[in-house]
N, C-alpha and C positions, 0 to 999 in steps of 0.2 A: 510593571502591569504582568506578572507575571503570575502563572499557577501552578497550584499546589497543590495536590490533593493522594489523599490514602481513600480507594475507593473499595470499601466489602461489600457484597449485595451479589446476597443467594437469593434463589429461587429456588421449587423443581427443580432437583434432574440438569440446575448449573447455580454454578460460583464464580461470581467471578470479586480477582483477590488482587491490584497495581496497583502500587504508586506512581502518582503523572509528575515533571515538574515541564517548567513550557516555560523562555526568558519571554522574557519582551522585545518583539522586533522573530520568534522566532516560531518557528514554523516545521511543528512535529507532527510528522503520514504514521497512522496510526493503522497496521496490517494485520487479516493472519483470516485462514480458510475462516467459510461458512460456522456459523454456530461458534464464534470462537468468544468474542462478546464486546468488540468492535463497537457496535450502537446502541449493546448496555451503554460503554462506556460514554457518548456522546450523550445520549440524552441523563445518564445520574448524571455528567455536569452543569448540564441545562437544569438537571430539578424536574426532569420528566419522567424524569426515576428515583423513587426513594432509597438513602444509602439504606445501607441494613445494620448497617457500623460504619468509622471512619469522619472523613474530613475534607473539609475543598476552601480553598484561598482563597478567595482571585484578588490578586492587588493588595497583596497582601486585606484584605475582607473576609472576614472569611463566611460564609453563604450557608454553610451547610456543615455542624460538627452533630454526630450520634451526640457523644461525653453530657452535651451541653441544650439535645433537643434544636439548637436553636439549627431553623429550616424556612429560609431566606430566597421566597416565589420564581418560578419563568424571569418572570418582567422582573423585577430592578435583580437581577443578576449581572447589571450587565452582559450581557453577548449579544453575540450577534448567528443567526445563523441560516444554514442557506442547502436542505435535504437536497437528494436528486429531486422530487417531482416540482422543485420550486414550491411549490404552494401560492401561488402570487395569487391574490384578493383577483377573482371574474370581472367584479362585476366595477372595477374599483380602472382607471388610466392607470401604465405604466407607474407618470407624475406622482399618481396621487397611489401608489400601489409600494414606491419611496417615501414619497411623504409624510407614508403612514405611520414610522418606529418613530420619526421624527414626532411629529400629532405625540402619540405615548408622552412622550419631554418635557410634554405642554407647551413647545413649539407656539408662535399662531399660524394659523391654515398658511399665509399669505411668505412666512418665514420660511416655515416647513418647502412648503413647493418656489420659493429659490433656490435653495439647500440641494432636491430633489433638483430641480434642470440640471444645477450644475455637475448633480451624480453626475444620469443621462448625459449630458454632455464631453462627460467624465471615460464611460464606458464607450462610447460611440453609438448613441442612440436617438441623439436631440430631435432629430426624424418623430420621430414614431414616443413622444412625449405624450401623447394625445390616445396613441391605441391601448384597450384591452388589449390582458393574456391570447386568447384566443388569435388574432390574429397577429401576434407573433413567430417565427419562426424558433427554434429549439433552445438552440444558442442566442440571439438576442431577448429570449424570455430568464435563458440564464446570465445573462451580462443583471436583467431591469433583478433578479432578485439577490445574485453579487453588488448591488449601487443597493438594496433595501440594504439591508445586514451591514453596510459597511457606511450607513452613513452618519445611522445614531453617537459612531466614534462609539466600537462599544471596546472593551478589556476583552475578551477573548472571544474570539471566530471561531465558530463548529459547524467546518467539511465535513456534511454527509456523502459519500460517491458524487460529486455537486456534478464531472462529467460524465456518469454511465449513462443515461438517457439522449449523447449525442451521439447522431452519428461521424466518421473516420474523421471528414475533412472538415468539418464544426469542430471534433472534440482538436484535432493540431491547434487548432484558430484561436479555440476558445482555453488552451490550454498555454496558450504564449502572455494570453493577457491576463489571466490568473495570476501567471507569473508576475509579469510588473506590477501587480495591487496593492499581493501582498508585501512585494519588495518595498513598497512604501507604507505600509502597517504597523499603523509599532506597537498594539499589542500584542498579545496571543496565539496560535493557531494549534487548532489539532487538527486535520488532515483527517476521515473514514475512506477508505481505498484498499481494494480490493484487484489491485493494477499496479503494478511496480513499475514500467513508466511515465502511470500518474509521481509515487510517491519521490521518482530521485529525479527526477525535473521538479520538482515544485517543493521538500522540504529539503528542514540545514539538518535532521535526525530522524531517526526512520524508529521504529519501537510495532512488536511484530509479539500477536500475542497469539497463543494453542488454548483451548480447551482455557477462558479464562485466566490464564497465565501468560507475567513475560517468562519470553523465553529471550531475546534477545536482545536486544541497542546501541543504536551507532552509529553516525554520520555512512547515506549509503552508501560511499566505496566499503568502510570499512564491515558491515553486510556483505557484498557481492565477494567482496574478497574471503569470504571469509564466513559462510553459511554453518550453523550451529543443529538445525534441523532436513528433515524433507520438505519443509511448504519451501520452511525462507529456499534452498538448492530450486529445488520445481523456481521458484518468484524466478532467485537472478539469475536461471538456467547451467546449472549445470548439476554432473551425478558426484553424485556425494555419498562415501562408506565411512564406518566406524569402524578402529581396530585396533586394537594391539600393535608398536614398532617396535626391533629391531635393529637399532643404526638401518640401514636400507626399507629395510623387510617391515610386510605392515600386514600380519596377517587380521584378513575379517570379520568378522562377524556371524560371513556370511558362510562364511567356511570354505573361502577360495585366500591367495596369497596374490601380494602386491610389490612390488619394484614402484619405491619408489626414489624423486631427484633429492627429497629433504630425508637429513637426519633425523631420526629419534629416542627416544627410549618408551612408552608406557603407552595409553591412549588418544589414540590422536583423531585425525577425520580423517579424511583423504577423496580428494571433489581433483574436475574434472571438468572442462566442456564436452561436450558432445562432437561438435569441429574435430577433439582429438583419435574423435575415435575412429578405427579401418576394423574393414570389413570385406570379408576372404570368401570364396565357396567351398573350396580347399583349405590345411593347415597350410599354414604359410610357412615359406626356406625357413634355413635360418632359425639364430634359436631365440627367437623377440620374448622382452622374458615377460609379456605381458601381452598373456593368450586365453581364451578362452574358448568354449562353444557352444555356441546358442542358439535360441531360437525364435528368427523376428515371432511377437506377439500382435504385432502395431503400424500400418502405413500413414502416416498424414501430412502432406502438403504444403508445406509452411511457407510462405512470402518464398521467397529464392529458394527453397534446400526443404526440405526431409525427411522428417522428424520420425528416424525407425527406434521402434519400441522392440528393447528384449529377455529371451528370460533365461535361465541356464542357472547357472552358477553362482553369476554376478546380476544383475536385471542392470540392463544401458539402457541408456536413450542413445542414438547416434542422429546429427545433422549429417544428411552424403546429396550432393548433386542431382537433378532426376535424372541427370544422364547416367551417374553410378547407380541408381538407382535398375533403370535400363537394362547395364551390361551387365550388371549380378543377376537379374534377371528376379528378383527378392518380394514374398510372397508371403499369410499370412500363414505361420507353419515350416519354412523352405528353414534351417540350418543352416548355417554359416561359421566362421571364427571371427569374432571380434578382439583387437588387439590397440594399446594405447603404449603411447611412450612415456616410459618413468620422467626425461626431460618437459610432458603434460602432464606434471600431474602436479599438486600444490597439498601438501601436507602440511599440517599446526594443532597444535595439545588440546585433548578435547574435554 
């Protein structure tokens, strides 16, 4: 049940140009900033948006091809859809919401309700079978929507920000449940999300798009280790720079130099974690090779650490402890020195 698609969608001010392949049983997460084309990709695969040009094949069946004029409607594509707001039918019970897709396949009411009851038991909601959506919590509604999407045995499952509407505690529980259900799903799955943690935990492979174009694809580990755009670096929590290497020295595009532990020649990326950045109120003693005078531009509490955004010869994000923040007496506009050890850097070809 693989998916092969050449997606070309043009509209005023935007163009999507993406080749997509998803293997049977594989979960692919599609990430990108707002306006990158994530939802356009999902809606086009579902048949809710038409291709400007290209072809979509699901399990070797061509559902859309602009060269022949073939275009199968959404309800006949064998697709399961789970949207951010779930779109449950408010006048139907949880049981009948799940049974809906099965009824559309021609099953009898009794048969569909029996199968739907089994799915509600599978997602842990048997006791809520008679409840209407308004009586369900956000996590319960998400599980009903997932059961409704999976019950008809779709060839392709499309998930559009499925956890975005949940609070932090519920999100953790539902993410774990969703991972379990996706592991048992034999079709292809495309997960659209802006949350890197959802993508890293749920997906086998990541595809990152910006401005309607593919910018990087790979396993979660590959992308986390070697981001290739500023957006991806922020997503995985790294400082990322581009430059030209001569052995262990890299002249960055910002004009600053950095010494790295790896030796390269030519265009490279240099990355390091915000936790690798040390801050000083005065220039450090000795001769540390990587040090820059910078100015505090922003301070933000993030869990058990504090993110410091710095501007200067090199824009840098640094993570320090609240105790270090107090000791350094930092505030926006404070001038400090930032240092990074060469052993904390990662360098790879651009």
